[in-house]
N, CA, C, O and the ligand as a Tripos MOL2 file, in Angstrom:
@<TRIPOS>MOLECULE
protein
  273   271    69     0     0
PROTEIN
NO_CHARGES

@<TRIPOS>ATOM
      1 N         -48.8680  -25.1670   -3.1370 N.3       1 MET1
      2 CA        -48.0640  -25.0380   -1.9210 C.3       1 MET1
      3 C         -48.7940  -24.3400   -0.9620 C.2       1 MET1
      4 O         -48.5730  -24.6630    0.2060 O.2       1 MET1
      5 N         -49.7030  -23.3640   -1.1950 N.am      2 ASP2
      6 CA        -50.5070  -22.9370   -0.2280 C.3       2 ASP2
      7 C         -51.5260  -23.7460    0.2840 C.2       2 ASP2
      8 O         -51.7560  -23.9160    1.4810 O.2       2 ASP2
      9 N         -52.2310  -24.3210   -0.8130 N.am      3 LEU3
     10 CA        -53.3930  -25.2150   -0.2680 C.3       3 LEU3
     11 C         -52.8680  -26.4560    0.9580 C.2       3 LEU3
     12 O         -53.5190  -26.6640    1.9820 O.2       3 LEU3
     13 N         -51.9160  -27.0010    0.6990 N.am      4 ILE4
     14 CA        -51.0390  -28.0920    1.4740 C.3       4 ILE4
     15 C         -51.0890  -27.4850    2.7950 C.2       4 ILE4
     16 O         -51.4390  -28.1530    3.7670 O.2       4 ILE4
     17 N         -50.6790  -25.9520    2.9150 N.am      5 GLU5
     18 CA        -50.2050  -25.4200    4.0700 C.3       5 GLU5
     19 C         -51.4960  -25.0960    5.0340 C.2       5 GLU5
     20 O         -51.4610  -24.8950    6.2480 O.2       5 GLU5
     21 N         -52.5160  -25.0980    4.2700 N.am      6 GLU6
     22 CA        -53.7920  -24.7200    4.8010 C.3       6 GLU6
     23 C         -54.4530  -25.7410    5.5640 C.2       6 GLU6
     24 O         -55.1510  -25.5610    6.5620 O.2       6 GLU6
     25 N         -54.1050  -27.0900    4.8730 N.am      7 GLU7
     26 CA        -54.8510  -28.4430    5.2240 C.3       7 GLU7
     27 C         -54.0920  -28.9940    6.4730 C.2       7 GLU7
     28 O         -54.7240  -29.7360    7.2250 O.2       7 GLU7
     29 N         -52.9210  -28.7250    6.7280 N.am      8 VAL8
     30 CA        -51.9380  -29.4170    7.6340 C.3       8 VAL8
     31 C         -52.1460  -28.2700    8.9160 C.2       8 VAL8
     32 O         -51.5420  -27.1970    8.9120 O.2       8 VAL8
     33 N         -53.0000  -28.6340    9.8920 N.am      9 LEU9
     34 CA        -52.9900  -27.8110   11.2130 C.3       9 LEU9
     35 C         -51.7840  -28.0510   11.9570 C.2       9 LEU9
     36 O         -51.2220  -29.1430   11.8750 O.2       9 LEU9
     37 N         -51.2840  -27.0020   12.7680 N.am     10 VAL10
     38 CA        -50.3370  -27.3810   13.7190 C.3      10 VAL10
     39 C         -50.9640  -27.2830   14.8910 C.2      10 VAL10
     40 O         -51.5120  -26.2630   15.3080 O.2      10 VAL10
     41 N         -50.8740  -28.7890   15.6870 N.am     11 GLN11
     42 CA        -51.6890  -28.7760   16.9160 C.3      11 GLN11
     43 C         -50.9820  -28.4940   17.9050 C.2      11 GLN11
     44 O         -50.4610  -29.3280   18.6460 O.2      11 GLN11
     45 N         -50.8820  -27.0320   18.0300 N.am     12 VAL12
     46 CA        -50.1680  -26.3910   19.1780 C.3      12 VAL12
     47 C         -50.8080  -25.1610   19.7440 C.2      12 VAL12
     48 O         -51.1990  -24.3260   18.9290 O.2      12 VAL12
     49 N         -50.9350  -24.9780   20.7390 N.am     13 CYS13
     50 CA        -51.4330  -23.6580   21.2320 C.3      13 CYS13
     51 C         -50.6610  -22.4200   21.1440 C.2      13 CYS13
     52 O         -49.6880  -22.3750   21.8980 O.2      13 CYS13
     53 N         -50.8850  -21.3420   20.3480 N.am     14 ASN14
     54 CA        -49.7640  -20.4160   19.9140 C.3      14 ASN14
     55 C         -49.6580  -19.4810   21.1420 C.2      14 ASN14
     56 O         -48.9200  -18.4980   21.0690 O.2      14 ASN14
     57 N         -50.2740  -19.7110   22.1310 N.am     15 HIS15
     58 CA        -49.9900  -18.9560   23.3020 C.3      15 HIS15
     59 C         -48.8410  -19.3600   24.0450 C.2      15 HIS15
     60 O         -47.9040  -18.6290   24.3650 O.2      15 HIS15
     61 N         -48.9830  -20.6280   24.3090 N.am     16 CYS16
     62 CA        -48.0230  -21.5250   25.4120 C.3      16 CYS16
     63 C         -47.2050  -22.5650   24.8330 C.2      16 CYS16
     64 O         -46.3190  -23.1460   25.4580 O.2      16 CYS16
     65 N         -47.5440  -22.8130   23.5130 N.am     17 GLY17
     66 CA        -46.6840  -23.8560   23.0530 C.3      17 GLY17
     67 C         -47.1740  -25.3080   23.3240 C.2      17 GLY17
     68 O         -46.7130  -26.2660   22.7030 O.2      17 GLY17
     69 N         -47.9920  -25.4070   24.1430 N.am     18 ASN18
     70 CA        -48.3810  -26.8860   24.5160 C.3      18 ASN18
     71 C         -49.2170  -27.3840   23.3920 C.2      18 ASN18
     72 O         -50.0300  -26.7100   22.7600 O.2      18 ASN18
     73 N         -48.8800  -28.8610   23.1800 N.am     19 SER19
     74 CA        -49.9030  -29.6320   22.3400 C.3      19 SER19
     75 C         -51.0270  -29.7070   22.6860 C.2      19 SER19
     76 O         -51.2880  -29.9870   23.8560 O.2      19 SER19
     77 N         -52.0730  -29.4590   21.6900 N.am     20 VAL20
     78 CA        -53.4020  -29.5580   21.8370 C.3      20 VAL20
     79 C         -53.8080  -31.0320   20.8710 C.2      20 VAL20
     80 O         -54.9290  -31.2100   20.3950 O.2      20 VAL20
     81 N         -52.9890  -31.7180   20.7610 N.am     21 ALA21
     82 CA        -53.2700  -32.9950   19.4980 C.3      21 ALA21
     83 C         -54.0510  -34.1340   20.4020 C.2      21 ALA21
     84 O         -53.8920  -34.1220   21.6230 O.2      21 ALA21
     85 N         -54.7380  -34.9300   19.8930 N.am     22 PHE22
     86 CA        -55.6190  -36.1360   20.5790 C.3      22 PHE22
     87 C         -54.6410  -36.7520   21.4090 C.2      22 PHE22
     88 O         -53.5180  -37.0180   20.9820 O.2      22 PHE22
     89 N         -55.0250  -37.0050   22.6300 N.am     23 GLY23
     90 CA        -54.2760  -37.5680   23.5190 C.3      23 GLY23
     91 C         -53.4000  -36.9040   24.4710 C.2      23 GLY23
     92 O         -52.7950  -37.5170   25.3510 O.2      23 GLY23
     93 N         -53.3210  -35.3420   24.2460 N.am     24 SER24
     94 CA        -52.6560  -34.5270   24.9550 C.3      24 SER24
     95 C         -53.2040  -33.9830   26.5920 C.2      24 SER24
     96 O         -52.5800  -33.4460   27.5070 O.2      24 SER24
     97 N         -54.6480  -34.4000   26.4590 N.am     25 GLY25
     98 CA        -55.2440  -33.7700   27.4320 C.3      25 GLY25
     99 C         -55.9500  -32.3640   27.3880 C.2      25 GLY25
    100 O         -56.6840  -31.8460   28.2290 O.2      25 GLY25
    101 N         -55.4570  -31.8240   25.9860 N.am     26 ARG26
    102 CA        -56.2400  -30.5500   25.9050 C.3      26 ARG26
    103 C         -56.9850  -30.6840   24.4040 C.2      26 ARG26
    104 O         -57.5420  -29.6980   23.9220 O.2      26 ARG26
    105 N         -56.9620  -31.7420   23.8260 N.am     27 PHE27
    106 CA        -57.7230  -31.8830   22.7460 C.3      27 PHE27
    107 C         -59.2490  -31.4140   22.4720 C.2      27 PHE27
    108 O         -59.6220  -30.6500   21.5810 O.2      27 PHE27
    109 N         -60.1070  -32.1100   23.5360 N.am     28 VAL28
    110 CA        -61.4400  -31.5670   23.5150 C.3      28 VAL28
    111 C         -61.8050  -30.2280   23.8310 C.2      28 VAL28
    112 O         -62.9610  -29.8710   23.6040 O.2      28 VAL28
    113 N         -60.8340  -29.2990   24.4110 N.am     29 ASN29
    114 CA        -61.2340  -27.9040   24.9350 C.3      29 ASN29
    115 C         -60.4710  -26.9540   23.9420 C.2      29 ASN29
    116 O         -60.5390  -25.7320   24.0720 O.2      29 ASN29
    117 N         -59.7480  -27.5520   22.9560 N.am     30 ARG30
    118 CA        -59.1220  -26.6350   22.2710 C.3      30 ARG30
    119 C         -59.8710  -25.8920   21.4610 C.2      30 ARG30
    120 O         -60.9080  -26.3720   21.0040 O.2      30 ARG30
    121 N         -59.4090  -24.3860   21.0930 N.am     31 ILE31
    122 CA        -60.1150  -23.6160   19.9810 C.3      31 ILE31
    123 C         -59.4760  -23.4300   18.8280 C.2      31 ILE31
    124 O         -58.2690  -23.1900   18.8360 O.2      31 ILE31
    125 N         -60.0850  -23.5020   17.8350 N.am     32 PRO32
    126 CA        -59.2110  -23.3230   16.7710 C.3      32 PRO32
    127 C         -58.8610  -21.7310   16.6380 C.2      32 PRO32
    128 O         -59.6790  -20.8520   16.9090 O.2      32 PRO32
    129 N         -57.7110  -21.5200   16.2450 N.am     33 ASP33
    130 CA        -57.4790  -19.8630   15.9610 C.3      33 ASP33
    131 C         -57.4420  -19.6990   14.4560 C.2      33 ASP33
    132 O         -56.7430  -20.3890   13.7140 O.2      33 ASP33
    133 N         -58.3260  -18.6410   14.0350 N.am     34 PHE34
    134 CA        -58.5330  -18.4960   12.7110 C.3      34 PHE34
    135 C         -57.5670  -17.3200   12.0810 C.2      34 PHE34
    136 O         -57.6410  -17.0130   10.8910 O.2      34 PHE34
    137 N         -56.6430  -16.6880   13.0070 N.am     35 ASN35
    138 CA        -55.7570  -15.7820   12.5970 C.3      35 ASN35
    139 C         -54.7100  -16.3380   11.6670 C.2      35 ASN35
    140 O         -54.3430  -17.4780   11.9490 O.2      35 ASN35
    141 N         -54.2510  -15.8720   10.8020 N.am     36 ASP36
    142 CA        -53.1760  -16.1900    9.9270 C.3      36 ASP36
    143 C         -51.7540  -16.0090   10.6950 C.2      36 ASP36
    144 O         -51.6410  -15.4200   11.7700 O.2      36 ASP36
    145 N         -50.7280  -16.5880    9.9990 N.am     37 PHE37
    146 CA        -49.3570  -16.4420   10.7890 C.3      37 PHE37
    147 C         -49.0420  -15.0770   10.8870 C.2      37 PHE37
    148 O         -48.6370  -14.7010   11.9870 O.2      37 PHE37
    149 N         -49.1570  -14.0650    9.7780 N.am     38 GLU38
    150 CA        -48.7420  -12.8070   10.1020 C.3      38 GLU38
    151 C         -49.5360  -12.0800   11.4840 C.2      38 GLU38
    152 O         -48.9890  -11.3760   12.3320 O.2      38 GLU38
    153 N         -50.8950  -12.4540   11.4300 N.am     39 THR39
    154 CA        -51.6370  -11.8050   12.5910 C.3      39 THR39
    155 C         -51.1090  -12.1250   13.7860 C.2      39 THR39
    156 O         -50.9490  -11.2550   14.6420 O.2      39 THR39
    157 N         -50.7620  -13.4550   14.0000 N.am     40 ARG40
    158 CA        -50.3120  -14.1370   15.2880 C.3      40 ARG40
    159 C         -48.8880  -13.2110   15.5740 C.2      40 ARG40
    160 O         -48.7050  -12.6690   16.6640 O.2      40 ARG40
    161 N         -47.8470  -13.1020   14.3680 N.am     41 ILE41
    162 CA        -46.9760  -12.3960   14.8520 C.3      41 ILE41
    163 C         -47.2550  -10.8510   15.2970 C.2      41 ILE41
    164 O         -46.6160  -10.2890   16.1870 O.2      41 ILE41
    165 N         -48.1210  -10.3560   14.6780 N.am     42 PHE42
    166 CA        -48.5790   -9.0090   15.0720 C.3      42 PHE42
    167 C         -49.0980   -8.7140   16.5310 C.2      42 PHE42
    168 O         -48.9820   -7.6370   17.1160 O.2      42 PHE42
    169 N         -49.7140   -9.9030   17.0310 N.am     43 TYR43
    170 CA        -50.1640  -10.0420   18.1970 C.3      43 TYR43
    171 C         -49.1290  -10.3920   19.1010 C.2      43 TYR43
    172 O         -49.3520  -10.2670   20.3050 O.2      43 TYR43
    173 N         -48.1320  -10.7730   18.7430 N.am     44 GLU44
    174 CA        -46.7710  -11.2640   19.3550 C.3      44 GLU44
    175 C         -47.0890  -12.5720   20.1850 C.2      44 GLU44
    176 O         -46.7500  -12.7360   21.3570 O.2      44 GLU44
    177 N         -47.8360  -13.5410   19.3580 N.am     45 ARG45
    178 CA        -47.7820  -14.8870   19.9320 C.3      45 ARG45
    179 C         -46.6920  -15.5360   19.9160 C.2      45 ARG45
    180 O         -46.0180  -15.5150   18.8860 O.2      45 ARG45
    181 N         -46.2700  -16.2450   21.0180 N.am     46 LYS46
    182 CA        -44.9610  -16.8220   21.5260 C.3      46 LYS46
    183 C         -44.8920  -17.9450   20.1410 C.2      46 LYS46
    184 O         -43.8600  -18.0030   19.4710 O.2      46 LYS46
    185 N         -45.8630  -18.6380   19.8760 N.am     47 TYR47
    186 CA        -45.9020  -19.7150   18.8770 C.3      47 TYR47
    187 C         -46.7830  -19.5960   17.7570 C.2      47 TYR47
    188 O         -47.7050  -20.3930   17.5870 O.2      47 TYR47
    189 N         -46.5040  -18.4650   16.8410 N.am     48 PRO48
    190 CA        -47.4460  -18.2690   15.8690 C.3      48 PRO48
    191 C         -47.5780  -19.4240   14.7200 C.2      48 PRO48
    192 O         -48.3430  -19.2540   13.7710 O.2      48 PRO48
    193 N         -46.9820  -20.3190   14.8230 N.am     49 THR49
    194 CA        -47.3290  -21.3930   13.8240 C.3      49 THR49
    195 C         -48.4200  -22.3470   14.4600 C.2      49 THR49
    196 O         -49.0260  -23.1910   13.8000 O.2      49 THR49
    197 N         -48.5940  -22.1390   15.7320 N.am     50 GLY50
    198 CA        -49.8720  -23.0500   16.3860 C.3      50 GLY50
    199 C         -51.3190  -22.5960   15.7130 C.2      50 GLY50
    200 O         -51.6820  -21.4280   15.5700 O.2      50 GLY50
    201 N         -51.9510  -23.6000   15.3920 N.am     51 ASP51
    202 CA        -53.1130  -23.1730   14.9230 C.3      51 ASP51
    203 C         -54.4590  -23.3450   15.7720 C.2      51 ASP51
    204 O         -55.6000  -23.4530   15.3220 O.2      51 ASP51
    205 N         -53.9850  -23.3430   17.3180 N.am     52 PHE52
    206 CA        -55.0230  -23.4300   18.3430 C.3      52 PHE52
    207 C         -54.7440  -22.6780   19.4510 C.2      52 PHE52
    208 O         -53.6390  -22.1670   19.6260 O.2      52 PHE52
    209 N         -55.8190  -22.5530   20.3470 N.am     53 VAL53
    210 CA        -55.5780  -22.0620   21.6410 C.3      53 VAL53
    211 C         -56.0980  -22.7760   22.6740 C.2      53 VAL53
    212 O         -57.3160  -22.9290   22.7650 O.2      53 VAL53
    213 N         -55.2360  -23.2930   23.5710 N.am     54 CYS54
    214 CA        -55.7640  -24.1790   24.6050 C.3      54 CYS54
    215 C         -56.6380  -23.6620   25.5930 C.2      54 CYS54
    216 O         -56.6600  -22.4330   25.6650 O.2      54 CYS54
    217 N         -57.4030  -24.3290   26.4160 N.am     55 GLU55
    218 CA        -58.6460  -23.8060   27.0900 C.3      55 GLU55
    219 C         -58.0030  -22.7280   28.0050 C.2      55 GLU55
    220 O         -58.4340  -21.5780   27.9280 O.2      55 GLU55
    221 N         -57.0720  -23.0080   28.8040 N.am     56 SER56
    222 CA        -56.4250  -21.9610   29.8690 C.3      56 SER56
    223 C         -55.8190  -20.8410   29.3630 C.2      56 SER56
    224 O         -55.5700  -19.9350   30.1590 O.2      56 SER56
    225 N         -55.5020  -20.6970   28.1010 N.am     57 CYS57
    226 CA        -54.8570  -19.3870   27.4630 C.3      57 CYS57
    227 C         -56.2610  -18.8870   26.9810 C.2      57 CYS57
    228 O         -56.4290  -17.6910   27.2150 O.2      57 CYS57
    229 N         -57.0810  -19.3790   26.4980 N.am     58 ASP58
    230 CA        -58.3680  -18.7860   25.9290 C.3      58 ASP58
    231 C         -59.0440  -17.9320   27.1300 C.2      58 ASP58
    232 O         -59.2980  -16.7340   27.0050 O.2      58 ASP58
    233 N         -59.2950  -18.6410   28.2510 N.am     59 ASN59
    234 CA        -60.0870  -18.1340   29.4800 C.3      59 ASN59
    235 C         -58.9720  -16.8320   29.7990 C.2      59 ASN59
    236 O         -59.5610  -15.7750   30.0270 O.2      59 ASN59
    237 N         -57.7990  -16.7680   29.8390 N.am     60 ASN60
    238 CA        -57.0260  -15.5650   29.9200 C.3      60 ASN60
    239 C         -57.1920  -14.3890   29.0010 C.2      60 ASN60
    240 O         -57.1330  -13.2070   29.3410 O.2      60 ASN60
    241 N         -57.4390  -14.9240   27.6270 N.am     61 SER61
    242 CA        -57.5880  -13.8370   26.8130 C.3      61 SER61
    243 C         -59.0850  -13.3190   26.7030 C.2      61 SER61
    244 O         -59.3290  -12.1820   26.2990 O.2      61 SER61
    245 N         -59.9730  -14.1260   27.0470 N.am     62 LEU62
    246 CA        -61.4330  -13.5470   27.2580 C.3      62 LEU62
    247 C         -61.4990  -12.4720   28.3500 C.2      62 LEU62
    248 O         -61.9430  -11.3420   28.1450 O.2      62 LEU62
    249 N         -60.9880  -12.9400   29.6170 N.am     63 THR63
    250 CA        -61.1990  -12.1120   30.5740 C.3      63 THR63
    251 C         -60.2970  -11.0110   30.7130 C.2      63 THR63
    252 O         -60.5720   -9.9830   31.3320 O.2      63 THR63
    253 N         -59.1500  -11.2530   30.0910 N.am     64 GLY64
    254 CA        -58.0470   -9.8700   30.3200 C.3      64 GLY64
    255 C         -57.6390   -9.9650   31.5980 C.2      64 GLY64
    256 O         -57.1210   -8.9210   31.9950 O.2      64 GLY64
    257 N         -57.6930  -11.0600   32.5900 N.am     65 ASN65
    258 CA        -57.2850  -11.0450   33.7570 C.3      65 ASN65
    259 C         -55.8310  -11.7770   34.1620 C.2      65 ASN65
    260 O         -55.5310  -12.2820   35.2440 O.2      65 ASN65
    261 N         -55.0590  -11.6760   32.9910 N.am     66 GLU66
    262 CA        -53.8700  -12.4080   33.1670 C.3      66 GLU66
    263 C         -52.9530  -12.2710   34.2290 C.2      66 GLU66
    264 O         -52.1340  -13.1390   34.5300 O.2      66 GLU66
    265 N         -53.0990  -11.0750   34.8560 N.am     67 ASN67
    266 CA        -52.2570  -10.9420   36.0410 C.3      67 ASN67
    267 C         -52.8880  -11.2240   37.3840 C.2      67 ASN67
    268 O         -52.2470  -11.2250   38.4340 O.2      67 ASN67
    269 N         -53.9030  -11.4120   37.3090 N.am     68 GLU68
    270 CA        -54.6800  -11.8780   38.6330 C.3      68 GLU68
    271 C         -54.4900  -13.1140   38.9060 C.2      68 GLU68
    272 O         -55.0230  -13.6160   39.8960 O.2      68 GLU68
    273 ZN        -52.2620  -22.4410   25.8750 Zn       69 ZN69
@<TRIPOS>BOND
     1     1     2 1
     2     2     3 1
     3     3     4 2
     4     3     5 am
     5     5     6 1
     6     6     7 1
     7     7     8 2
     8     7     9 am
     9     9    10 1
    10    10    11 1
    11    11    12 2
    12    11    13 am
    13    13    14 1
    14    14    15 1
    15    15    16 2
    16    15    17 am
    17    17    18 1
    18    18    19 1
    19    19    20 2
    20    19    21 am
    21    21    22 1
    22    22    23 1
    23    23    24 2
    24    23    25 am
    25    25    26 1
    26    26    27 1
    27    27    28 2
    28    27    29 am
    29    29    30 1
    30    30    31 1
    31    31    32 2
    32    31    33 am
    33    33    34 1
    34    34    35 1
    35    35    36 2
    36    35    37 am
    37    37    38 1
    38    38    39 1
    39    39    40 2
    40    39    41 am
    41    41    42 1
    42    42    43 1
    43    43    44 2
    44    43    45 am
    45    45    46 1
    46    46    47 1
    47    47    48 2
    48    47    49 am
    49    49    50 1
    50    50    51 1
    51    51    52 2
    52    51    53 am
    53    53    54 1
    54    54    55 1
    55    55    56 2
    56    55    57 am
    57    57    58 1
    58    58    59 1
    59    59    60 2
    60    59    61 am
    61    61    62 1
    62    62    63 1
    63    63    64 2
    64    63    65 am
    65    65    66 1
    66    66    67 1
    67    67    68 2
    68    67    69 am
    69    69    70 1
    70    70    71 1
    71    71    72 2
    72    71    73 am
    73    73    74 1
    74    74    75 1
    75    75    76 2
    76    75    77 am
    77    77    78 1
    78    78    79 1
    79    79    80 2
    80    79    81 am
    81    81    82 1
    82    82    83 1
    83    83    84 2
    84    83    85 am
    85    85    86 1
    86    86    87 1
    87    87    88 2
    88    87    89 am
    89    89    90 1
    90    90    91 1
    91    91    92 2
    92    91    93 am
    93    93    94 1
    94    94    95 1
    95    95    96 2
    96    95    97 am
    97    97    98 1
    98    98    99 1
    99    99   100 2
   100    99   101 am
   101   101   102 1
   102   102   103 1
   103   103   104 2
   104   103   105 am
   105   105   106 1
   106   106   107 1
   107   107   108 2
   108   107   109 am
   109   109   110 1
   110   110   111 1
   111   111   112 2
   112   111   113 am
   113   113   114 1
   114   114   115 1
   115   115   116 2
   116   115   117 am
   117   117   118 1
   118   118   119 1
   119   119   120 2
   120   119   121 am
   121   121   122 1
   122   122   123 1
   123   123   124 2
   124   123   125 am
   125   125   126 1
   126   126   127 1
   127   127   128 2
   128   127   129 am
   129   129   130 1
   130   130   131 1
   131   131   132 2
   132   131   133 am
   133   133   134 1
   134   134   135 1
   135   135   136 2
   136   135   137 am
   137   137   138 1
   138   138   139 1
   139   139   140 2
   140   139   141 am
   141   141   142 1
   142   142   143 1
   143   143   144 2
   144   143   145 am
   145   145   146 1
   146   146   147 1
   147   147   148 2
   148   147   149 am
   149   149   150 1
   150   150   151 1
   151   151   152 2
   152   151   153 am
   153   153   154 1
   154   154   155 1
   155   155   156 2
   156   155   157 am
   157   157   158 1
   158   158   159 1
   159   159   160 2
   160   159   161 am
   161   161   162 1
   162   162   163 1
   163   163   164 2
   164   163   165 am
   165   165   166 1
   166   166   167 1
   167   167   168 2
   168   167   169 am
   169   169   170 1
   170   170   171 1
   171   171   172 2
   172   171   173 am
   173   173   174 1
   174   174   175 1
   175   175   176 2
   176   175   177 am
   177   177   178 1
   178   178   179 1
   179   179   180 2
   180   179   181 am
   181   181   182 1
   182   182   183 1
   183   183   184 2
   184   183   185 am
   185   185   186 1
   186   186   187 1
   187   187   188 2
   188   187   189 am
   189   189   190 1
   190   190   191 1
   191   191   192 2
   192   191   193 am
   193   193   194 1
   194   194   195 1
   195   195   196 2
   196   195   197 am
   197   197   198 1
   198   198   199 1
   199   199   200 2
   200   199   201 am
   201   201   202 1
   202   202   203 1
   203   203   204 2
   204   203   205 am
   205   205   206 1
   206   206   207 1
   207   207   208 2
   208   207   209 am
   209   209   210 1
   210   210   211 1
   211   211   212 2
   212   211   213 am
   213   213   214 1
   214   214   215 1
   215   215   216 2
   216   215   217 am
   217   217   218 1
   218   218   219 1
   219   219   220 2
   220   219   221 am
   221   221   222 1
   222   222   223 1
   223   223   224 2
   224   223   225 am
   225   225   226 1
   226   226   227 1
   227   227   228 2
   228   227   229 am
   229   229   230 1
   230   230   231 1
   231   231   232 2
   232   231   233 am
   233   233   234 1
   234   234   235 1
   235   235   236 2
   236   235   237 am
   237   237   238 1
   238   238   239 1
   239   239   240 2
   240   239   241 am
   241   241   242 1
   242   242   243 1
   243   243   244 2
   244   243   245 am
   245   245   246 1
   246   246   247 1
   247   247   248 2
   248   247   249 am
   249   249   250 1
   250   250   251 1
   251   251   252 2
   252   251   253 am
   253   253   254 1
   254   254   255 1
   255   255   256 2
   256   255   257 am
   257   257   258 1
   258   258   259 1
   259   259   260 2
   260   259   261 am
   261   261   262 1
   262   262   263 1
   263   263   264 2
   264   263   265 am
   265   265   266 1
   266   266   267 1
   267   267   268 2
   268   267   269 am
   269   269   270 1
   270   270   271 1
   271   271   272 2
@<TRIPOS>SUBSTRUCTURE
     1 MET1         2 RESIDUE 1 A MET
     2 ASP2         6 RESIDUE 1 A ASP
     3 LEU3        10 RESIDUE 1 A LEU
     4 ILE4        14 RESIDUE 1 A ILE
     5 GLU5        18 RESIDUE 1 A GLU
     6 GLU6        22 RESIDUE 1 A GLU
     7 GLU7        26 RESIDUE 1 A GLU
     8 VAL8        30 RESIDUE 1 A VAL
     9 LEU9        34 RESIDUE 1 A LEU
    10 VAL10       38 RESIDUE 1 A VAL
    11 GLN11       42 RESIDUE 1 A GLN
    12 VAL12       46 RESIDUE 1 A VAL
    13 CYS13       50 RESIDUE 1 A CYS
    14 ASN14       54 RESIDUE 1 A ASN
    15 HIS15       58 RESIDUE 1 A HIS
    16 CYS16       62 RESIDUE 1 A CYS
    17 GLY17       66 RESIDUE 1 A GLY
    18 ASN18       70 RESIDUE 1 A ASN
    19 SER19       74 RESIDUE 1 A SER
    20 VAL20       78 RESIDUE 1 A VAL
    21 ALA21       82 RESIDUE 1 A ALA
    22 PHE22       86 RESIDUE 1 A PHE
    23 GLY23       90 RESIDUE 1 A GLY
    24 SER24       94 RESIDUE 1 A SER
    25 GLY25       98 RESIDUE 1 A GLY
    26 ARG26      102 RESIDUE 1 A ARG
    27 PHE27      106 RESIDUE 1 A PHE
    28 VAL28      110 RESIDUE 1 A VAL
    29 ASN29      114 RESIDUE 1 A ASN
    30 ARG30      118 RESIDUE 1 A ARG
    31 ILE31      122 RESIDUE 1 A ILE
    32 PRO32      126 RESIDUE 1 A PRO
    33 ASP33      130 RESIDUE 1 A ASP
    34 PHE34      134 RESIDUE 1 A PHE
    35 ASN35      138 RESIDUE 1 A ASN
    36 ASP36      142 RESIDUE 1 A ASP
    37 PHE37      146 RESIDUE 1 A PHE
    38 GLU38      150 RESIDUE 1 A GLU
    39 THR39      154 RESIDUE 1 A THR
    40 ARG40      158 RESIDUE 1 A ARG
    41 ILE41      162 RESIDUE 1 A ILE
    42 PHE42      166 RESIDUE 1 A PHE
    43 TYR43      170 RESIDUE 1 A TYR
    44 GLU44      174 RESIDUE 1 A GLU
    45 ARG45      178 RESIDUE 1 A ARG
    46 LYS46      182 RESIDUE 1 A LYS
    47 TYR47      186 RESIDUE 1 A TYR
    48 PRO48      190 RESIDUE 1 A PRO
    49 THR49      194 RESIDUE 1 A THR
    50 GLY50      198 RESIDUE 1 A GLY
    51 ASP51      202 RESIDUE 1 A ASP
    52 PHE52      206 RESIDUE 1 A PHE
    53 VAL53      210 RESIDUE 1 A VAL
    54 CYS54      214 RESIDUE 1 A CYS
    55 GLU55      218 RESIDUE 1 A GLU
    56 SER56      222 RESIDUE 1 A SER
    57 CYS57      226 RESIDUE 1 A CYS
    58 ASP58      230 RESIDUE 1 A ASP
    59 ASN59      234 RESIDUE 1 A ASN
    60 ASN60      238 RESIDUE 1 A ASN
    61 SER61      242 RESIDUE 1 A SER
    62 LEU62      246 RESIDUE 1 A LEU
    63 THR63      250 RESIDUE 1 A THR
    64 GLY64      254 RESIDUE 1 A GLY
    65 ASN65      258 RESIDUE 1 A ASN
    66 GLU66      262 RESIDUE 1 A GLU
    67 ASN67      266 RESIDUE 1 A ASN
    68 GLU68      270 RESIDUE 1 A GLU
    69 ZN69       273 GROUP 0 **** ****
């Protein structure tokens, strides 16, 4: 059962919930999030089931300038 869960990626950004699937416009620049579900809960991701971070959310997390 665990094996199946690992093989099926949830193609959603775990910050904003936008789809990063092929054809969404965010497919090319999506970044795989290697954290597990519990870690995403800990960091208070709004969409912890998502296995990716989209480009705009990744820029925010790298710079820490979300409020600017
Ligand atoms: Zn996002």
